[in-house]
N, C-alpha and C positions, 0 to 999 in steps of 0.2 A: 653572182652577188645580188642580182636583181630579184632572185627568188628567196633570198634570206629573210626579208620581212614577212613574206607569206608563210614561210616555214615556222617562224617564231609565233605568228598568230595562230597557225594550225596547231602548234604544240601547246599553246596556252589553252585553246579551246578543248583539245583532247584531254589535257590534264584536269580541266574543270569538269569534264564529263565523267571522269572516273572517280568514284568514291569507295572507300573501304570502311565498313562498319564492324565494330567489335561484337563479340558474342552477346553482350548485354545491351546492344543498341538496335534500334529499328529506325527505318527511314520512311517517313510519310511523304509520298510523291504527289506533287501537284503539277498537272500539265495544263498550261495556259490558265492557271488559277483554279482548275477543277481537280478534285481528288480522284486519283486513279488506282491507288492501292498502297500497301505497306510492303516494303522490301527489307531484306537483310536477315541475318548478318552475312558478312563477306563482301565480295566485289559487287559494286553497283555501277551501272553505266547509264548515264542520263543523256537525254537528247539536248544538246546545247541550244540555249535560247528558248526552248519550249517547256522543259521540265525543271522543277525546283524540288529539292529535298529538304525536309525538316527532321533533324535527329531527335529521337526520344530515348531517354535512358530508362531501362526497365528494372534497374536495381532498387532495392529497398531504401527508402529515404527516411531519415530521422529528422524530425522537425520539432523544435522547441516552441511551446506556447508561452508567450511572455506573461509575466505576472499580471493577473486581472483583479481589479477591485470589485468584490462581489458581496452582496447583502444576502445572508441566508434567510430561510423561512422564518426563523425566530428573531430576525432583525439584528444579527451580529455581522459586523463588517469584517471581511476576510480578504487576504491577498493569496490567490491560488495560481500556481503555474503547473504546467504539465508537458508531456511529450507525446507526439503522434508518429506512428510508424505506418507508412503507406508506400504503395508502388503503382506504377501505371500498368493496368491490365488490358487496356484497349488504346493503342497509340493514336489511331485516327481520331477517335472522339476526344482524346486529351489535347489534340491540336485544333480540331475543327469546332468542338462544342464550347470551348472556353478560351479566353484570350491568353491567360497565364495560369495554368493549373496549379502551380506551386503557390502563387500568391492567393488564388481563390481558396485553396485548401487551408492555408494559414488563417485567412479571415473567417471562414466558416467554423474553424476549430475554436477560435477565440469566442465568437458569439455563442456557440453551442456550450462551451464550458461555463460561461456566465449564466445561461438560461437553465442548465441542468443543476448546477450547484445551488442556484437560488431556490430550487424546489425542495431542498432538504434542510432540516434543522441541524444545528452545530453538532450535537451528539451523534446524529446519523452520519454526517460527513466524516467525522473522526473514526467512527466504529465500522462503517460499511463502505470503505473506499473501493473494495473490489466490485461491489455492486454498482457504484457510480462509474467505474472504469468501463464495465460492460455496457452500461446504458449509453455512455458517450460514444463508444465504438459503434453500437447499433445505429445511432442517429447519424453520425458522420458518414458511415458506410452507405446509408440510404441516400444521404444528400449528395455525395460525390460520385455515386454510381453512374449517373448520366454523363459525367465527365470522363469516364473510363478510368477512374481511380478506385483502388481497393485499399480500404483501411484495415490493416492487420492487427493493430493494437493501439490502445490509448491508455496512458498512465497519468494519474495526478501525482506530481512529484513532491510538492511542498505546500503546506497550508500554514500561513502566518497569521497568528492571532494578535489582537491589540494587547498592549501591556496590561491594561486593567483586567481584561478577560483572562490572561495568563495567571495573574495574582488570584482572581476569584476561583479559577479551576484548581490552583495549588491549595487554597484554603479548603475547598470542597474535598479534594483528595486526602488532605490531612485529617479532616473531620471524619471521613469514611474509615480511615485506618484506626483512628481512636475508637470509633464505634465498634469495629471488628475486635480490637483488643479487649474492650470491656465485655463484649459478648463471650469471647473465649475465656476470660477470667471468671465470668459468672457461671459458665458451663463447667469450668474446673471446680469451682466451689460446690456446685450442685452434685457433681460426681463424687467429690470428697465427702460431702455430707451423707450421701447414700451409703458409701463404704463404711463410714464411722457408725452409722445406724446398724448396719449389718454386723459389724464387729461388736457393738454393745449388746446386741441380741444374743450373739454366741457366748460372750462372757457372762451374760446374765443366766443363761441356761446351764452352763458348766461352772460349778462352784470352784473347782481347782484351777480353772483357766486364768482367773484374775490373779491368783497367787503366783502362778508360773510366769505370767506377764510381768508382775511386780519384781520377781527375782531376776528376770531377763533384763529389765531396765536397770536394776542395781548393778548387774555385771557389766553392762555397757558403760555406765557412768564411772564405775570404779576402774575399769580398764583403759579409760581415756588418758592420753599423755598429759602429765602435769596436773592431774586431778588431786586435790587435797580434801575432798569431801569425805566425811566419816558417816557411816550408816549405823543406825540402831534399829535393827529389825524388831518389830512388834507384831505379834500375831493379830490378824484381823478379828478373830473371835474375841480376843481380849478387849479390843476397843469396843466391840459390840456389847460385851458384858458391862463395861463401865457406863456406856450410854444408857443401857437399860436400867442400871441402878440410879 
């Protein structure tokens, strides 16, 4: 019975010295406060009282960028949010080089989003979102590389415009559609006039063509349903004779 407390203490020390890391985890080992290496995954045995282990998760992290108030290059106030995908590529630097790599990445992502979006005009932000995403990823990857962080992707999720700007853009889009409709109508009139001119030229060159067209028109009108129109055909030459007299 006298050895029972010692056995309990020895069991607790032994239990605290044995660690098991999953496949996606790594352990940063500090011996008397000094970095000695990275271990894992699997069974890890620490020297009790001398070594300390800090777990680092290597899985891909999805982090939302909260909505930021940003002024674009053409002085339009926007609310922009996004998402960052990153993972730890160097566990020892993620623990030693920065106090909290997740918080640091979140803060640098917010400031970078504001600075990059502010370099573009509104039309460029709306039309070239892919280009902005690539630029954000390049900047964030360069800034977080000393911390052992790898930025895999950055996406701008939503761009909220002021109500006044939404109305102005709606009016602009409506005016653009009306402009296109008028241009298409004018092009149709132009094409129709060219075809009519060609048809007039053909009818003028062929004397019997106008007569045949006249008879075809009479047949179409007389054959229509419910038509009560009566035709009195008069030769064209007869009318010309009267006009000459």
